[in-house]
N, C-alpha and C positions, 0 to 999 in steps of 0.2 A: 561301169558305174560312173555317173556324173557326180562331181563334187560341187555341192551347193552349200551356201551358208548354213542351211538347216541341217544337212547331213553332218557337216563338220561340228556344229554345236552339239548334236546328239552324240557323236562319237566322243567328243571331249567330256561330256557329262558321264558317259559310260565308263570312260577311262579313269576319271576322277573317282567315281564310285568304287570301281574295281581296286584302285590303288588304296582307297580307305580300308576296304575289306582286307587287302594285303597287309596293311599295318596292324590290324587287329589279329590276323592269323599269325603274323610274325611274333607278336607279343605272347600269344597263347603257346606257340611252339617253343619260344625261349623259356617260358615257365616249365613246360614239360621237359625240356632239356636239362634245366637246373635240377628238377626233381630226379631225373634219371641219373645225373652225375652224383647227386647226394646218395641215392640208393646204391650205386656202384661203390662209392667210398664206404658206406656203412657195411656192405657185404664183405669187401676186401678186409676191412679192419677187423670185423667179427671173425672171419676165417683165419686171419693172421694170428689173432690172439688165442684162438682155440686150437691151432695146429701145434705140433711138436716138431722138434728138429732144429737145425741151424737156421739162422735168419734167412739165408738164401732159400732153403727148402720151404720155410714157412711162407715166404713171399711167392714162390712158385705155386704152392698149394692154394693160397688165397687168390692168386690171379686165375688159376684154373677153375676154382669154384665160383668165381665171379664172371665167368664167360658170358652167360646169358644176359646179366645186367650190363655188361660191356657192349654186347650187340645191341641191346635196346638203346643205350646211350648213343652209339654210333649212328643208329637209324634216326634218332632224334636230331643229331647234328646234321645229317643229310637233309632232313626235312626243313630245318632252319635255313640251310644253304639254298635249297630249292625255292623257298619262299623269297629269300633275298634276291635270287636271280630273276624270279617273276616280277618283283617290284621294280628292279632295274629295267626290265623289258617294258613295263608299263610306263615308267618315267620317259623312256626313249620314245615310246609311241605318243605320249602326251606332247613332248617337245616337237615331234614331227607334225602333229595335228595343229599345234599352235602356230607353226610356221605356215602350214596350209591356210589357216585362218587369216594370218597377216597378208599372205599373197592374195587371197580372195578380197580382203578389204582394200588392198591397193588397186586391184583390178576394178572393183566397183567404183572407187573414187576416180580412177582414170576415165571411166566411161560416163561418169556423172557430169 
């Protein structure tokens, strides 16, 4: 594949657009994570207050009954992490393409 100014510009535009979508996706995922954490807290508190026994027993019961909510929260954390990783990769690709654009610009100026 030959690198021309046009292909570099198109790739930069694509990466910028993808990075913008990543920011929106991260925001949505963080909201979902906050909701999942609130739901986990709600379930654990409710189960702790409704359980009987010592404090340690009540904590274990509440933790056990909140396992599904904890799993959902952990999956949301993983989603946020994955989106952040993707955004970092996009930013690296943008930097690389900007460098290529500068090199092409220098090459064009040297031949002009």
